[in-house]
N, CA, C, O and the ligand as a Tripos MOL2 file, in Angstrom:
@<TRIPOS>MOLECULE
protein
  225   223    57     0     0
PROTEIN
NO_CHARGES

@<TRIPOS>ATOM
      1 N         -39.3720   -2.7910   59.3720 N.3       1 MET1
      2 CA        -37.9550   -3.0260   59.6430 C.3       1 MET1
      3 C         -37.3260   -3.8060   58.4970 C.2       1 MET1
      4 O         -37.9610   -4.6710   57.8930 O.2       1 MET1
      5 N         -36.0740   -3.4880   58.2080 N.am      2 ILE2
      6 CA        -35.3720   -4.1680   57.1280 C.3       2 ILE2
      7 C         -34.2450   -5.0010   57.7200 C.2       2 ILE2
      8 O         -33.4370   -4.5300   58.5210 O.2       2 ILE2
      9 N         -34.2250   -6.2480   57.2950 N.am      3 LYS3
     10 CA        -33.2020   -7.1420   57.8250 C.3       3 LYS3
     11 C         -32.6750   -8.0160   56.6970 C.2       3 LYS3
     12 O         -33.4430   -8.6990   56.0200 O.2       3 LYS3
     13 N         -31.3690   -7.9920   56.4990 N.am      4 ASN4
     14 CA        -30.7350   -8.8140   55.4670 C.3       4 ASN4
     15 C         -31.3580   -8.6170   54.0830 C.2       4 ASN4
     16 O         -31.4980   -9.5690   53.3150 O.2       4 ASN4
     17 N         -31.7310   -7.3660   53.7730 N.am      5 GLY5
     18 CA        -32.2940   -7.0920   52.4600 C.3       5 GLY5
     19 C         -33.7630   -7.4550   52.3250 C.2       5 GLY5
     20 O         -34.3110   -7.4260   51.2230 O.2       5 GLY5
     21 N         -34.3990   -7.7940   53.4260 N.am      6 TRP6
     22 CA        -35.8210   -8.1230   53.4030 C.3       6 TRP6
     23 C         -36.5700   -7.1620   54.3010 C.2       6 TRP6
     24 O         -36.0930   -6.7800   55.3700 O.2       6 TRP6
     25 N         -37.7610   -6.7760   53.8430 N.am      7 TYR7
     26 CA        -38.6100   -6.0130   54.7280 C.3       7 TYR7
     27 C         -39.3520   -7.0210   55.5920 C.2       7 TYR7
     28 O         -40.0300   -7.9130   55.0820 O.2       7 TYR7
     29 N         -39.2200   -6.8730   56.8930 N.am      8 CYS8
     30 CA        -39.8340   -7.8310   57.8060 C.3       8 CYS8
     31 C         -40.9760   -7.1860   58.5820 C.2       8 CYS8
     32 O         -40.9280   -6.0020   58.9150 O.2       8 CYS8
     33 N         -41.9890   -7.9750   58.8600 N.am      9 CYS9
     34 CA        -43.1470   -7.4930   59.6160 C.3       9 CYS9
     35 C         -42.6920   -6.9810   60.9860 C.2       9 CYS9
     36 O         -41.9830   -7.6850   61.7050 O.2       9 CYS9
     37 N         -43.0980   -5.7560   61.3500 N.am     10 PRO10
     38 CA        -42.7100   -5.2180   62.6550 C.3      10 PRO10
     39 C         -43.3860   -5.9490   63.8140 C.2      10 PRO10
     40 O         -42.9770   -5.8190   64.9680 O.2      10 PRO10
     41 N         -44.4260   -6.7190   63.4920 N.am     11 CYS11
     42 CA        -45.1560   -7.4330   64.5460 C.3      11 CYS11
     43 C         -44.5890   -8.8350   64.7860 C.2      11 CYS11
     44 O         -44.2110   -9.1880   65.9030 O.2      11 CYS11
     45 N         -44.5400   -9.6310   63.6940 N.am     12 CYS12
     46 CA        -44.1290  -11.0270   63.8700 C.3      12 CYS12
     47 C         -42.7440  -11.3120   63.2910 C.2      12 CYS12
     48 O         -42.2560  -12.4390   63.3740 O.2      12 CYS12
     49 N         -42.1050  -10.2880   62.7000 N.am     13 LYS13
     50 CA        -40.7350  -10.4080   62.1720 C.3      13 LYS13
     51 C         -40.6180  -11.3010   60.9430 C.2      13 LYS13
     52 O         -39.5060  -11.6380   60.5360 O.2      13 LYS13
     53 N         -41.7370  -11.6890   60.3460 N.am     14 LYS14
     54 CA        -41.6850  -12.5500   59.1800 C.3      14 LYS14
     55 C         -41.2220  -11.7520   57.9600 C.2      14 LYS14
     56 O         -41.5830  -10.5850   57.8050 O.2      14 LYS14
     57 N         -40.4200  -12.3840   57.0940 N.am     15 LYS15
     58 CA        -39.9820  -11.7390   55.8610 C.3      15 LYS15
     59 C         -41.1870  -11.5130   54.9490 C.2      15 LYS15
     60 O         -41.9580  -12.4390   54.6980 O.2      15 LYS15
     61 N         -41.3470  -10.3000   54.4570 N.am     16 LEU16
     62 CA        -42.5040   -9.9900   53.6140 C.3      16 LEU16
     63 C         -42.1190   -9.8640   52.1460 C.2      16 LEU16
     64 O         -42.7560  -10.4740   51.2870 O.2      16 LEU16
     65 N         -41.0880   -9.0810   51.8500 N.am     17 PHE17
     66 CA        -40.6400   -8.9360   50.4710 C.3      17 PHE17
     67 C         -39.2170   -8.4150   50.4750 C.2      17 PHE17
     68 O         -38.7880   -7.7570   51.4230 O.2      17 PHE17
     69 N         -38.4700   -8.7200   49.3860 N.am     18 PRO18
     70 CA        -37.0820   -8.2590   49.3200 C.3      18 PRO18
     71 C         -37.0140   -6.7910   48.9290 C.2      18 PRO18
     72 O         -37.8250   -6.3180   48.1330 O.2      18 PRO18
     73 N         -36.0630   -6.0830   49.4790 N.am     19 VAL19
     74 CA        -35.8500   -4.6930   49.1180 C.3      19 VAL19
     75 C         -34.4020   -4.5020   48.6980 C.2      19 VAL19
     76 O         -33.4850   -5.0670   49.2950 O.2      19 VAL19
     77 N         -34.2120   -3.6930   47.6550 N.am     20 ALA20
     78 CA        -32.8720   -3.3650   47.2020 C.3      20 ALA20
     79 C         -32.4380   -2.0450   47.8260 C.2      20 ALA20
     80 O         -33.2380   -1.3480   48.4510 O.2      20 ALA20
     81 N         -31.1840   -1.7150   47.6520 N.am     21 ILE21
     82 CA        -30.6880   -0.4530   48.1990 C.3      21 ILE21
     83 C         -31.4470    0.7150   47.5820 C.2      21 ILE21
     84 O         -31.6710    1.7330   48.2370 O.2      21 ILE21
     85 N         -31.8440    0.5650   46.3070 N.am     22 GLU22
     86 CA        -32.5340    1.6490   45.6090 C.3      22 GLU22
     87 C         -34.0290    1.6870   45.9130 C.2      22 GLU22
     88 O         -34.7100    2.6480   45.5560 O.2      22 GLU22
     89 N         -34.5370    0.6620   46.5610 N.am     23 THR23
     90 CA        -35.9760    0.5970   46.8240 C.3      23 THR23
     91 C         -36.4240    1.7630   47.7030 C.2      23 THR23
     92 O         -35.8200    2.0700   48.7310 O.2      23 THR23
     93 N         -37.5000    2.3950   47.2590 N.am     24 LYS24
     94 CA        -38.0340    3.5200   48.0100 C.3      24 LYS24
     95 C         -39.5510    3.3610   48.1060 C.2      24 LYS24
     96 O         -40.2280    3.2530   47.0830 O.2      24 LYS24
     97 N         -40.0770    3.3460   49.3010 N.am     25 ILE25
     98 CA        -41.5120    3.1740   49.5090 C.3      25 ILE25
     99 C         -42.0060    4.2590   50.4580 C.2      25 ILE25
    100 O         -41.4030    4.5220   51.4990 O.2      25 ILE25
    101 N         -43.1210    4.8820   50.0720 N.am     26 CYS26
    102 CA        -43.6720    5.9490   50.8940 C.3      26 CYS26
    103 C         -45.1360    5.6660   51.2150 C.2      26 CYS26
    104 O         -45.9690    5.5790   50.3120 O.2      26 CYS26
    105 N         -45.4400    5.5280   52.4740 N.am     27 LYS27
    106 CA        -46.8120    5.3420   52.9590 C.3      27 LYS27
    107 C         -47.5730    4.2230   52.2440 C.2      27 LYS27
    108 O         -48.6480    4.4520   51.6900 O.2      27 LYS27
    109 N         -47.0150    3.0280   52.2600 N.am     28 LEU28
    110 CA        -47.6890    1.8730   51.6590 C.3      28 LEU28
    111 C         -48.4660    1.1180   52.7340 C.2      28 LEU28
    112 O         -47.8630    0.5480   53.6440 O.2      28 LEU28
    113 N         -49.8070    1.1080   52.6400 N.am     29 PRO29
    114 CA        -50.5890    0.3260   53.6020 C.3      29 PRO29
    115 C         -50.3670   -1.1550   53.3320 C.2      29 PRO29
    116 O         -50.4560   -1.5970   52.1860 O.2      29 PRO29
    117 N         -50.0800   -1.9200   54.3730 N.am     30 TYR30
    118 CA        -49.7580   -3.3250   54.1750 C.3      30 TYR30
    119 C         -50.3530   -4.1540   55.2920 C.2      30 TYR30
    120 O         -50.4090   -3.7340   56.4480 O.2      30 TYR30
    121 N         -50.8010   -5.3530   54.9130 N.am     31 LYS31
    122 CA        -51.3390   -6.2650   55.9100 C.3      31 LYS31
    123 C         -50.5330   -7.5430   55.8770 C.2      31 LYS31
    124 O         -50.4440   -8.2010   54.8410 O.2      31 LYS31
    125 N         -49.9560   -7.8900   56.9880 N.am     32 CYS32
    126 CA        -49.1470   -9.0970   57.0700 C.3      32 CYS32
    127 C         -50.0540  -10.3180   57.0010 C.2      32 CYS32
    128 O         -51.0240  -10.4330   57.7500 O.2      32 CYS32
    129 N         -49.7170  -11.2360   56.0780 N.am     33 LYS33
    130 CA        -50.5320  -12.4340   55.9260 C.3      33 LYS33
    131 C         -50.3310  -13.4100   57.0780 C.2      33 LYS33
    132 O         -51.1900  -14.2490   57.3520 O.2      33 LYS33
    133 N         -49.2120  -13.2940   57.7360 N.am     34 ALA34
    134 CA        -48.9080  -14.2440   58.8030 C.3      34 ALA34
    135 C         -49.6390  -13.9080   60.1020 C.2      34 ALA34
    136 O         -50.2820  -14.7690   60.7030 O.2      34 ALA34
    137 N         -49.5310  -12.6350   60.5320 N.am     35 CYS35
    138 CA        -50.1150  -12.2750   61.8290 C.3      35 CYS35
    139 C         -51.3200  -11.3550   61.6850 C.2      35 CYS35
    140 O         -51.9070  -10.9430   62.6860 O.2      35 CYS35
    141 N         -51.6960  -11.0250   60.4390 N.am     36 LYS36
    142 CA        -52.8540  -10.1600   60.1550 C.3      36 LYS36
    143 C         -52.6600   -8.7320   60.6470 C.2      36 LYS36
    144 O         -53.6020   -7.9390   60.6750 O.2      36 LYS36
    145 N         -51.4340   -8.4150   61.0320 N.am     37 GLY37
    146 CA        -51.1660   -7.0600   61.5040 C.3      37 GLY37
    147 C         -51.1720   -6.0630   60.3540 C.2      37 GLY37
    148 O         -50.6770   -6.3600   59.2670 O.2      37 GLY37
    149 N         -51.7320   -4.8860   60.5920 N.am     38 GLN38
    150 CA        -51.7590   -3.8540   59.5690 C.3      38 GLN38
    151 C         -50.8330   -2.7160   59.9770 C.2      38 GLN38
    152 O         -50.8240   -2.2750   61.1260 O.2      38 GLN38
    153 N         -50.0540   -2.2540   58.9990 N.am     39 PHE39
    154 CA        -49.1010   -1.1920   59.2950 C.3      39 PHE39
    155 C         -48.7820   -0.4420   58.0130 C.2      39 PHE39
    156 O         -49.1600   -0.8680   56.9220 O.2      39 PHE39
    157 N         -48.0930    0.6610   58.1500 N.am     40 GLU40
    158 CA        -47.7130    1.4830   57.0120 C.3      40 GLU40
    159 C         -46.2130    1.3470   56.7940 C.2      40 GLU40
    160 O         -45.4160    1.4730   57.7240 O.2      40 GLU40
    161 N         -45.8460    1.0840   55.5230 N.am     41 ILE41
    162 CA        -44.4370    0.8900   55.2160 C.3      41 ILE41
    163 C         -43.8480    2.1610   54.6380 C.2      41 ILE41
    164 O         -44.3810    2.7230   53.6810 O.2      41 ILE41
    165 N         -42.7580    2.6060   55.2150 N.am     42 ASN42
    166 CA        -42.0020    3.7320   54.7080 C.3      42 ASN42
    167 C         -40.5440    3.3350   54.6240 C.2      42 ASN42
    168 O         -39.9210    3.0080   55.6340 O.2      42 ASN42
    169 N         -40.0020    3.3630   53.4210 N.am     43 ILE43
    170 CA        -38.5860    3.0700   53.2470 C.3      43 ILE43
    171 C         -37.9470    4.2620   52.5590 C.2      43 ILE43
    172 O         -38.0160    4.3730   51.3350 O.2      43 ILE43
    173 N         -37.3310    5.1510   53.3150 N.am     44 PRO44
    174 CA        -36.7010    6.3310   52.7330 C.3      44 PRO44
    175 C         -35.3880    5.9750   52.0560 C.2      44 PRO44
    176 O         -34.8070    4.9180   52.3060 O.2      44 PRO44
    177 N         -34.9450    6.8490   51.2210 N.am     45 GLU45
    178 CA        -33.6920    6.6500   50.5080 C.3      45 GLU45
    179 C         -32.8740    7.9310   50.6050 C.2      45 GLU45
    180 O         -33.4890    8.9950   50.5220 O.2      45 GLU45
    181 N         -31.5910    7.9440   50.7680 N.am     46 PRO46
    182 CA        -30.7420    6.7640   50.8580 C.3      46 PRO46
    183 C         -30.7250    6.1940   52.2690 C.2      46 PRO46
    184 O         -31.1600    6.8280   53.2300 O.2      46 PRO46
    185 N         -30.2150    4.9970   52.3540 N.am     47 ARG47
    186 CA        -30.0910    4.3630   53.6500 C.3      47 ARG47
    187 C         -28.9990    3.3090   53.5680 C.2      47 ARG47
    188 O         -28.5400    2.9550   52.4830 O.2      47 ARG47
    189 N         -28.6100    2.8360   54.6780 N.am     48 ALA48
    190 CA        -27.6260    1.7590   54.7110 C.3      48 ALA48
    191 C         -28.3360    0.4850   55.1330 C.2      48 ALA48
    192 O         -29.0050    0.4570   56.1660 O.2      48 ALA48
    193 N         -28.1950   -0.5650   54.3430 N.am     49 ILE49
    194 CA        -28.8070   -1.8350   54.7060 C.3      49 ILE49
    195 C         -27.7450   -2.9200   54.6820 C.2      49 ILE49
    196 O         -26.6790   -2.7730   54.0840 O.2      49 ILE49
    197 N         -28.0660   -3.9820   55.3330 N.am     50 GLU50
    198 CA        -27.1550   -5.1140   55.3210 C.3      50 GLU50
    199 C         -27.2840   -5.8260   53.9770 C.2      50 GLU50
    200 O         -28.3930   -5.9480   53.4560 O.2      50 GLU50
    201 N         -26.1930   -6.2930   53.4120 N.am     51 PRO51
    202 CA        -26.2770   -7.0020   52.1270 C.3      51 PRO51
    203 C         -27.0080   -8.3180   52.2690 C.2      51 PRO51
    204 O         -26.9510   -8.9780   53.3070 O.2      51 PRO51
    205 N         -27.6990   -8.6860   51.2000 N.am     52 ARG52
    206 CA        -28.4170   -9.9540   51.2190 C.3      52 ARG52
    207 C         -27.4340  -11.0980   51.0920 C.2      52 ARG52
    208 O         -26.5760  -11.0960   50.2090 O.2      52 ARG52
    209 N         -27.5580  -12.0420   51.9440 N.am     53 ALA53
    210 CA        -26.6250  -13.1590   51.9620 C.3      53 ALA53
    211 C         -26.6930  -13.9530   50.6650 C.2      53 ALA53
    212 O         -25.6840  -14.4940   50.2120 O.2      53 ALA53
    213 N         -27.8850  -14.0250   50.0620 N.am     54 ASP54
    214 CA        -28.0360  -14.8360   48.8610 C.3      54 ASP54
    215 C         -27.5250  -14.1220   47.6150 C.2      54 ASP54
    216 O         -27.5170  -14.7060   46.5310 O.2      54 ASP54
    217 N         -27.1030  -12.8800   47.7500 N.am     55 LEU55
    218 CA        -26.5830  -12.1480   46.5980 C.3      55 LEU55
    219 C         -25.0740  -11.9930   46.6590 C.2      55 LEU55
    220 O         -24.4580  -11.4470   45.7430 O.2      55 LEU55
    221 N         -24.4960  -12.4680   47.7220 N.am     56 LEU56
    222 CA        -23.0570  -12.3210   47.8630 C.3      56 LEU56
    223 C         -22.3250  -13.4520   47.1140 C.2      56 LEU56
    224 O         -21.0950  -13.5000   47.1160 O.2      56 LEU56
    225 ZN        -46.6780  -10.1600   60.8460 Zn       57 ZN57
@<TRIPOS>BOND
     1     1     2 1
     2     2     3 1
     3     3     4 2
     4     3     5 am
     5     5     6 1
     6     6     7 1
     7     7     8 2
     8     7     9 am
     9     9    10 1
    10    10    11 1
    11    11    12 2
    12    11    13 am
    13    13    14 1
    14    14    15 1
    15    15    16 2
    16    15    17 am
    17    17    18 1
    18    18    19 1
    19    19    20 2
    20    19    21 am
    21    21    22 1
    22    22    23 1
    23    23    24 2
    24    23    25 am
    25    25    26 1
    26    26    27 1
    27    27    28 2
    28    27    29 am
    29    29    30 1
    30    30    31 1
    31    31    32 2
    32    31    33 am
    33    33    34 1
    34    34    35 1
    35    35    36 2
    36    35    37 am
    37    37    38 1
    38    38    39 1
    39    39    40 2
    40    39    41 am
    41    41    42 1
    42    42    43 1
    43    43    44 2
    44    43    45 am
    45    45    46 1
    46    46    47 1
    47    47    48 2
    48    47    49 am
    49    49    50 1
    50    50    51 1
    51    51    52 2
    52    51    53 am
    53    53    54 1
    54    54    55 1
    55    55    56 2
    56    55    57 am
    57    57    58 1
    58    58    59 1
    59    59    60 2
    60    59    61 am
    61    61    62 1
    62    62    63 1
    63    63    64 2
    64    63    65 am
    65    65    66 1
    66    66    67 1
    67    67    68 2
    68    67    69 am
    69    69    70 1
    70    70    71 1
    71    71    72 2
    72    71    73 am
    73    73    74 1
    74    74    75 1
    75    75    76 2
    76    75    77 am
    77    77    78 1
    78    78    79 1
    79    79    80 2
    80    79    81 am
    81    81    82 1
    82    82    83 1
    83    83    84 2
    84    83    85 am
    85    85    86 1
    86    86    87 1
    87    87    88 2
    88    87    89 am
    89    89    90 1
    90    90    91 1
    91    91    92 2
    92    91    93 am
    93    93    94 1
    94    94    95 1
    95    95    96 2
    96    95    97 am
    97    97    98 1
    98    98    99 1
    99    99   100 2
   100    99   101 am
   101   101   102 1
   102   102   103 1
   103   103   104 2
   104   103   105 am
   105   105   106 1
   106   106   107 1
   107   107   108 2
   108   107   109 am
   109   109   110 1
   110   110   111 1
   111   111   112 2
   112   111   113 am
   113   113   114 1
   114   114   115 1
   115   115   116 2
   116   115   117 am
   117   117   118 1
   118   118   119 1
   119   119   120 2
   120   119   121 am
   121   121   122 1
   122   122   123 1
   123   123   124 2
   124   123   125 am
   125   125   126 1
   126   126   127 1
   127   127   128 2
   128   127   129 am
   129   129   130 1
   130   130   131 1
   131   131   132 2
   132   131   133 am
   133   133   134 1
   134   134   135 1
   135   135   136 2
   136   135   137 am
   137   137   138 1
   138   138   139 1
   139   139   140 2
   140   139   141 am
   141   141   142 1
   142   142   143 1
   143   143   144 2
   144   143   145 am
   145   145   146 1
   146   146   147 1
   147   147   148 2
   148   147   149 am
   149   149   150 1
   150   150   151 1
   151   151   152 2
   152   151   153 am
   153   153   154 1
   154   154   155 1
   155   155   156 2
   156   155   157 am
   157   157   158 1
   158   158   159 1
   159   159   160 2
   160   159   161 am
   161   161   162 1
   162   162   163 1
   163   163   164 2
   164   163   165 am
   165   165   166 1
   166   166   167 1
   167   167   168 2
   168   167   169 am
   169   169   170 1
   170   170   171 1
   171   171   172 2
   172   171   173 am
   173   173   174 1
   174   174   175 1
   175   175   176 2
   176   175   177 am
   177   177   178 1
   178   178   179 1
   179   179   180 2
   180   179   181 am
   181   181   182 1
   182   182   183 1
   183   183   184 2
   184   183   185 am
   185   185   186 1
   186   186   187 1
   187   187   188 2
   188   187   189 am
   189   189   190 1
   190   190   191 1
   191   191   192 2
   192   191   193 am
   193   193   194 1
   194   194   195 1
   195   195   196 2
   196   195   197 am
   197   197   198 1
   198   198   199 1
   199   199   200 2
   200   199   201 am
   201   201   202 1
   202   202   203 1
   203   203   204 2
   204   203   205 am
   205   205   206 1
   206   206   207 1
   207   207   208 2
   208   207   209 am
   209   209   210 1
   210   210   211 1
   211   211   212 2
   212   211   213 am
   213   213   214 1
   214   214   215 1
   215   215   216 2
   216   215   217 am
   217   217   218 1
   218   218   219 1
   219   219   220 2
   220   219   221 am
   221   221   222 1
   222   222   223 1
   223   223   224 2
@<TRIPOS>SUBSTRUCTURE
     1 MET1         2 RESIDUE 1 A MET
     2 ILE2         6 RESIDUE 1 A ILE
     3 LYS3        10 RESIDUE 1 A LYS
     4 ASN4        14 RESIDUE 1 A ASN
     5 GLY5        18 RESIDUE 1 A GLY
     6 TRP6        22 RESIDUE 1 A TRP
     7 TYR7        26 RESIDUE 1 A TYR
     8 CYS8        30 RESIDUE 1 A CYS
     9 CYS9        34 RESIDUE 1 A CYS
    10 PRO10       38 RESIDUE 1 A PRO
    11 CYS11       42 RESIDUE 1 A CYS
    12 CYS12       46 RESIDUE 1 A CYS
    13 LYS13       50 RESIDUE 1 A LYS
    14 LYS14       54 RESIDUE 1 A LYS
    15 LYS15       58 RESIDUE 1 A LYS
    16 LEU16       62 RESIDUE 1 A LEU
    17 PHE17       66 RESIDUE 1 A PHE
    18 PRO18       70 RESIDUE 1 A PRO
    19 VAL19       74 RESIDUE 1 A VAL
    20 ALA20       78 RESIDUE 1 A ALA
    21 ILE21       82 RESIDUE 1 A ILE
    22 GLU22       86 RESIDUE 1 A GLU
    23 THR23       90 RESIDUE 1 A THR
    24 LYS24       94 RESIDUE 1 A LYS
    25 ILE25       98 RESIDUE 1 A ILE
    26 CYS26      102 RESIDUE 1 A CYS
    27 LYS27      106 RESIDUE 1 A LYS
    28 LEU28      110 RESIDUE 1 A LEU
    29 PRO29      114 RESIDUE 1 A PRO
    30 TYR30      118 RESIDUE 1 A TYR
    31 LYS31      122 RESIDUE 1 A LYS
    32 CYS32      126 RESIDUE 1 A CYS
    33 LYS33      130 RESIDUE 1 A LYS
    34 ALA34      134 RESIDUE 1 A ALA
    35 CYS35      138 RESIDUE 1 A CYS
    36 LYS36      142 RESIDUE 1 A LYS
    37 GLY37      146 RESIDUE 1 A GLY
    38 GLN38      150 RESIDUE 1 A GLN
    39 PHE39      154 RESIDUE 1 A PHE
    40 GLU40      158 RESIDUE 1 A GLU
    41 ILE41      162 RESIDUE 1 A ILE
    42 ASN42      166 RESIDUE 1 A ASN
    43 ILE43      170 RESIDUE 1 A ILE
    44 PRO44      174 RESIDUE 1 A PRO
    45 GLU45      178 RESIDUE 1 A GLU
    46 PRO46      182 RESIDUE 1 A PRO
    47 ARG47      186 RESIDUE 1 A ARG
    48 ALA48      190 RESIDUE 1 A ALA
    49 ILE49      194 RESIDUE 1 A ILE
    50 GLU50      198 RESIDUE 1 A GLU
    51 PRO51      202 RESIDUE 1 A PRO
    52 ARG52      206 RESIDUE 1 A ARG
    53 ALA53      210 RESIDUE 1 A ALA
    54 ASP54      214 RESIDUE 1 A ASP
    55 LEU55      218 RESIDUE 1 A LEU
    56 LEU56      222 RESIDUE 1 A LEU
    57 ZN57       225 GROUP 0 **** ****
């Protein structure tokens, strides 16, 4: 899930890494360091995301 320009863990909702509008990720295996949850990241393009508050 993407929230405020950050990809957040679908399990514990922790921010994992920042994503830009142009960011595109396909089938990236990822393990959350916070909750140890393992999941696959897919970020298709184009998409609409909320702007990052720290970039405004
Ligand atoms: Zn997590």
